[in-house]
TINUSE-732022 format. One record per residue (C-alpha): x, y, z; residue number from 1; residue in one letter. Coordinates in Angstrom, 2 decimals, padded with zeros to 5 digits. Each point is the difference from the previous one (the first is absolute). Layout:
BEGIN
<<X Y Z> NUM 'a'>,
...
This chain:
BEGIN
<<-019.02 -042.48 -008.78> 1 'm'>,
<<-002.31 -002.85 000.97> 2 'f'>,
<<000.69 000.58 003.71> 3 't'>,
<<-000.79 003.72 -000.23> 4 'r'>,
<<-003.22 -000.73 -001.88> 5 'a'>,
<<-001.03 -002.56 002.62> 6 'l'>,
<<000.59 002.47 002.82> 7 'i'>,
<<-002.04 002.68 -001.80> 8 'l'>,
<<-002.85 -002.46 -000.62> 9 'f'>,
<<000.01 -001.06 003.65> 10 't'>,
<<-000.24 003.61 001.20> 11 'l'>,
<<-002.91 000.67 -002.33> 12 'l'>,
<<-002.10 -003.00 001.01> 13 'v'>,
<<000.68 000.02 003.75> 14 'l'>,
<<-002.69 001.76 002.07> 15 'p'>,
<<000.91 003.32 001.58> 16 'a'>,
<<000.14 -001.43 003.53> 17 'h'>,
<<002.59 -002.55 -001.16> 18 'a'>,
<<002.18 002.72 -001.52> 19 'q'>,
<<-000.16 002.23 003.08> 20 'm'>,
<<-000.47 -002.07 003.17> 21 'p'>,
<<-002.29 001.58 002.58> 22 'v'>,
<<000.73 -000.30 003.72> 23 'n'>,
<<-003.16 -001.73 001.17> 24 'v'>,
<<-000.86 -000.46 003.67> 25 'v'>,
<<-002.61 -002.69 000.56> 26 'w'>,
<<-002.29 001.02 002.84> 27 't'>,
<<-002.84 -001.68 001.85> 28 'i'>,
<<-002.63 001.23 002.44> 29 'q'>,
<<-003.55 -000.56 001.16> 30 'd'>,
<<-002.70 002.55 -000.84> 31 'e'>,
<<-000.16 002.71 002.67> 32 'w'>,
<<-001.90 003.10 -001.19> 33 'p'>,
<<000.97 002.72 -000.45> 34 'p'>,
<<003.63 -001.15 000.32> 35 'y'>,
<<-000.31 -002.91 -002.44> 36 'i'>,
<<-003.02 -000.12 -002.33> 37 'i'>,
<<-000.74 -002.82 -002.44> 38 'd'>,
<<-001.55 002.16 -002.71> 39 's'>,
<<000.55 001.02 -003.60> 40 'd'>,
<<-000.41 003.69 000.86> 41 's'>,
<<002.12 000.31 003.16> 42 'k'>,
<<002.79 -002.06 001.54> 43 'n'>,
<<000.03 001.58 003.45> 44 'g'>,
<<002.00 002.57 001.94> 45 'l'>,
<<002.80 -002.32 001.14> 46 'a'>,
<<000.31 -001.53 -003.46> 47 'h'>,
<<000.23 003.44 -001.63> 48 'd'>,
<<002.69 001.25 002.40> 49 'i'>,
<<002.08 -003.15 -000.37> 50 'i'>,
<<-000.41 -000.10 -003.78> 51 's'>,
<<001.08 003.63 -000.43> 52 'e'>,
<<002.92 -000.37 002.42> 53 'a'>,
<<001.36 -002.95 -001.95> 54 'f'>,
<<-000.70 001.69 -003.36> 55 'a'>,
<<002.14 002.94 001.12> 56 'd'>,
<<002.91 -002.44 000.18> 57 'q'>,
<<-000.74 -001.85 -003.24> 58 'g'>,
<<-002.00 -002.91 001.41> 59 'y'>,
<<-003.49 -001.27 -000.80> 60 'q'>,
<<-002.18 -001.94 002.43> 61 'i'>,
<<-002.40 -002.75 -001.00> 62 'k'>,
<<-002.44 -000.79 002.78> 63 'n'>,
<<-002.05 -003.09 000.79> 64 't'>,
<<-002.96 -000.01 002.41> 65 'i'>,
<<-000.05 -002.96 002.40> 66 'k'>,
<<-001.20 -000.58 003.58> 67 'p'>,
<<002.33 001.56 002.57> 68 'w'>,
<<001.33 -003.19 001.58> 69 's'>,
<<000.90 -001.41 -003.42> 70 'r'>,
<<001.51 003.30 -001.15> 71 'a'>,
<<002.36 000.13 002.96> 72 'l'>,
<<000.98 -003.65 -000.48> 73 'r'>,
<<000.71 000.56 -003.70> 74 'e'>,
<<002.37 002.86 000.86> 75 'v'>,
<<001.79 -002.01 002.69> 76 'm'>,
<<000.60 -002.82 -002.50> 77 't'>,
<<001.05 002.52 -002.71> 78 'q'>,
<<-002.66 -001.01 -002.49> 79 'r'>,
<<-000.77 003.74 -000.01> 80 'f'>,
<<002.42 002.83 000.71> 81 'd'>,
<<-001.92 002.18 002.44> 82 'i'>,
<<-003.20 000.43 001.97> 83 'a'>,
<<-001.39 003.51 -000.28> 84 'l'>,
<<-001.60 000.85 003.36> 85 't'>,
<<001.74 -001.44 003.03> 86 'v'>,
<<000.29 001.05 003.64> 87 'w'>,
<<003.38 -000.66 001.57> 88 'k'>,
<<000.15 -002.41 002.94> 89 's'>,
<<002.70 -001.93 001.84> 90 's'>,
<<-001.41 -003.26 -001.35> 91 'e'>,
<<000.08 001.19 -003.61> 92 'r'>,
<<003.51 001.43 000.30> 93 'l'>,
<<001.28 -003.56 000.28> 94 'v'>,
<<-001.05 -000.72 -003.60> 95 'f'>,
<<-000.48 003.38 -001.68> 96 'l'>,
<<001.85 003.23 -000.70> 97 's'>,
<<-001.98 003.23 -000.09> 98 'f'>,
<<000.13 003.24 -001.97> 99 's'>,
<<-000.23 003.47 001.41> 100 'd'>,
<<-003.63 000.72 001.00> 101 'p'>,
<<-002.05 001.55 -002.79> 102 'y'>,
<<-003.31 000.51 001.85> 103 'l'>,
<<-001.31 -000.11 003.54> 104 't'>,
<<-003.10 -001.90 001.04> 105 'n'>,
<<-001.74 002.00 002.72> 106 's'>,
<<-002.70 -001.86 001.92> 107 'l'>,
<<-002.37 002.70 001.21> 108 'v'>,
<<-003.24 000.20 001.93> 109 'f'>,
<<-002.98 001.14 -002.06> 110 'v'>,
<<-003.15 001.35 001.62> 111 't'>,
<<-003.04 001.94 -001.19> 112 'l'>,
<<000.33 003.74 -000.35> 113 'k'>,
<<-001.18 001.63 003.21> 114 'g'>,
<<000.71 -002.97 002.24> 115 'n'>,
<<002.13 000.72 003.03> 116 'r'>,
<<002.85 -002.44 -000.47> 117 'f'>,
<<003.65 000.59 000.83> 118 'd'>,
<<002.90 -002.43 000.02> 119 'y'>,
<<003.11 000.57 002.11> 120 's'>,
<<000.99 -003.58 000.76> 121 'g'>,
<<-001.82 -003.18 000.96> 122 'l'>,
<<-001.28 001.36 003.36> 123 'p'>,
<<-001.98 002.64 -001.94> 124 's'>,
<<-002.06 -002.81 -001.57> 125 'l'>,
<<-001.57 -001.04 003.31> 126 't'>,
<<-003.61 -001.19 -000.45> 127 'd'>,
<<000.12 000.71 -003.75> 128 'k'>,
<<-001.30 -002.36 -002.70> 129 'r'>,
<<002.65 -000.28 -002.71> 130 'i'>,
<<-000.68 -001.59 -003.38> 131 'g'>,
<<002.86 -002.25 -001.12> 132 'v'>,
<<000.56 -002.43 -002.87> 133 'l'>,
<<000.13 -003.69 000.77> 134 'r'>,
<<003.47 -001.48 -000.55> 135 'g'>,
<<001.75 003.37 -000.45> 136 'y'>,
<<003.56 000.36 001.34> 137 'a'>,
<<-000.62 002.46 002.84> 138 'y'>,
<<002.64 000.61 002.65> 139 'd'>,
<<000.01 -002.50 002.87> 140 'd'>,
<<-000.47 002.72 002.63> 141 't'>,
<<-003.15 001.17 -001.78> 142 'f'>,
<<-001.35 -003.55 -000.26> 143 'l'>,
<<000.73 -000.76 003.66> 144 'q'>,
<<-001.48 003.20 001.46> 145 'a'>,
<<-003.15 -000.61 002.07> 146 'e'>,
<<-001.32 003.52 000.59> 147 'n'>,
<<-002.03 000.21 -003.24> 148 'f'>,
<<-002.01 -002.26 -002.31> 149 'd'>,
<<001.38 -001.20 -003.33> 150 'r'>,
<<-002.96 -000.59 -002.32> 151 'm'>,
<<001.11 -002.32 -002.81> 152 'e'>,
<<-001.20 000.12 -003.59> 153 's'>,
<<001.12 -001.58 -003.25> 154 'd'>,
<<000.15 003.23 -002.03> 155 's'>,
<<000.38 003.74 000.19> 156 'l'>,
<<-003.44 000.34 -001.60> 157 'a'>,
<<-001.58 -001.79 002.96> 158 't'>,
<<001.85 002.20 002.47> 159 'n'>,
<<-001.14 003.14 -001.81> 160 'v'>,
<<-003.61 -001.17 000.25> 161 'r'>,
<<000.47 -000.70 003.71> 162 'k'>,
<<001.47 003.46 000.48> 163 'l'>,
<<-002.92 001.69 -001.75> 164 'k'>,
<<-002.43 -002.05 002.12> 165 'a'>,
<<001.82 001.03 003.20> 166 'n'>,
<<000.83 -003.62 000.78> 167 'r'>,
<<003.67 000.96 000.38> 168 'i'>,
<<001.67 003.23 001.09> 169 'd'>,
<<002.83 -000.18 -002.52> 170 'a'>,
<<001.58 -002.36 -002.50> 171 'l'>,
<<003.64 -000.56 -000.83> 172 'i'>,
<<001.19 000.19 -003.61> 173 'a'>,
<<003.06 000.74 -002.07> 174 'd'>,
<<-000.23 003.73 -000.72> 175 'k'>,
<<000.58 -000.17 -003.76> 176 'i'>,
<<-002.20 -003.08 -000.37> 177 'f'>,
<<-002.87 001.70 001.84> 178 'f'>,
<<000.15 003.11 -002.17> 179 'r'>,
<<000.07 -002.19 -003.12> 180 'w'>,
<<-002.96 -002.03 001.28> 181 'y'>,
<<-002.08 003.13 000.62> 182 'v'>,
<<000.83 001.42 -003.43> 183 'k'>,
<<-000.67 -003.18 -001.98> 184 't'>,
<<-003.30 -000.58 001.82> 185 'n'>,
<<-001.16 003.57 -000.68> 186 'q'>,
<<-000.17 000.94 003.66> 187 'm'>,
<<000.81 003.39 001.54> 188 'd'>,
<<003.29 000.08 001.90> 189 'i'>,
<<-001.38 002.99 001.94> 190 'n'>,
<<-002.44 -002.35 001.74> 191 'd'>,
<<002.96 -001.53 001.82> 192 'f'>,
<<002.83 001.12 002.22> 193 'e'>,
<<003.42 -001.64 -000.20> 194 'l'>,
<<001.63 000.33 003.41> 195 'v'>,
<<003.41 001.66 -000.20> 196 'a'>,
<<002.01 -002.36 002.18> 197 'q'>,
<<000.35 -003.42 -001.65> 198 'p'>,
<<-000.22 -003.31 001.77> 199 'l'>,
<<003.06 -001.23 -001.91> 200 'a'>,
<<002.32 001.07 -002.81> 201 'v'>,
<<001.59 -002.66 -002.21> 202 'n'>,
<<002.56 000.87 -002.71> 203 'p'>,
<<-000.60 -001.80 -003.30> 204 'l'>,
<<002.86 -001.64 -001.94> 205 'h'>,
<<000.73 -002.24 -002.94> 206 'i'>,
<<001.66 -003.25 001.06> 207 'a'>,
<<002.33 -002.46 -001.71> 208 'i'>,
<<001.53 -003.31 001.04> 209 's'>,
<<003.32 000.33 001.83> 210 'r'>,
<<001.31 -002.75 -002.30> 211 'e'>,
<<-000.99 001.76 -003.24> 212 'h'>,
<<003.11 000.42 -002.21> 213 'p'>,
<<-001.04 003.53 -001.05> 214 'k'>,
<<-001.23 001.11 003.41> 215 'r'>,
<<002.34 002.98 000.37> 216 'e'>,
<<-000.44 001.10 -003.62> 217 'e'>,
<<-003.80 -000.05 000.17> 218 'i'>,
<<-000.25 001.71 003.39> 219 'l'>,
<<002.56 002.66 -000.95> 220 's'>,
<<-001.85 000.78 -003.23> 221 'a'>,
<<-003.32 000.32 001.79> 222 'f'>,
<<001.39 002.15 002.81> 223 'n'>,
<<001.65 002.36 -002.49> 224 'a'>,
<<-003.18 000.32 -002.05> 225 'g'>,
<<-002.06 000.48 003.13> 226 'l'>,
<<002.24 002.85 001.14> 227 'k'>,
<<-000.49 001.72 -003.36> 228 'a'>,
<<-003.79 -000.30 000.32> 229 'l'>,
<<000.07 001.38 003.53> 230 'q'>,
<<002.11 002.98 -000.99> 231 'q'>,
<<-002.21 000.83 -002.99> 232 's'>,
<<-003.24 -000.11 002.01> 233 'g'>,
<<-001.36 -002.76 -002.21> 234 'r'>,
<<-001.00 -002.27 002.89> 235 'i'>,
<<-002.27 002.69 001.43> 236 'a'>,
<<-001.65 000.30 -003.43> 237 'e'>,
<<-000.61 -003.75 -000.16> 238 'l'>,
<<-001.45 -000.09 003.51> 239 'i'>,
<<-002.43 002.77 -000.97> 240 'e'>,
<<-001.26 -002.09 -002.93> 241 'q'>,
<<-001.13 -002.76 002.36> 242 'y'>,
<<-001.70 002.16 002.64> 243 'q'>,
């Protein structure tokens, strides 16, 4: 009788999360609007997709915002389970395993509406002035080309000002990021033209250490949840919210 009473007392006083364990995935990422936003009102497009994909499979993510270099190091050493927004590379494949891609980063040329600007490969940029971001991971062939001028700036805002002042012919930006920037700064997207052919297309993944003991479980859960979101059209709805 005493044993049964003790068990009943324990169940009553234990918190709910102790009675029903939740599958928590500890995530880490730097702030990268609109993909990852450090805000009370919005968490970002990538965060929302990943959170809903895991939730579909009974998992909950708890994210921490840290600088990118630290975030990647913390995942490699398994202090955190996954990084949220990672491009796949041969160097990273040595240490990390990747999910199916959940978004695509398209680097596009942006010019002013009415400007005559077409892109059909690097030769088409001859004698053009292209606004780029200092320290950004552009393709080596783009960085080594000598038939056009790369005009460096520290921010998209600076490049937009240069574009409006006709100091550059076009700028390069992530397509979703540019649309978010225009919207949040109360600008008119119709003042700009986003060139159809991108400079580069980079699939976006979550990444986990190859040595993580639950690597297969976590990746399989995410991929299954992601497939459900894709089939339901939910990802398109989330993208629309951030454009």
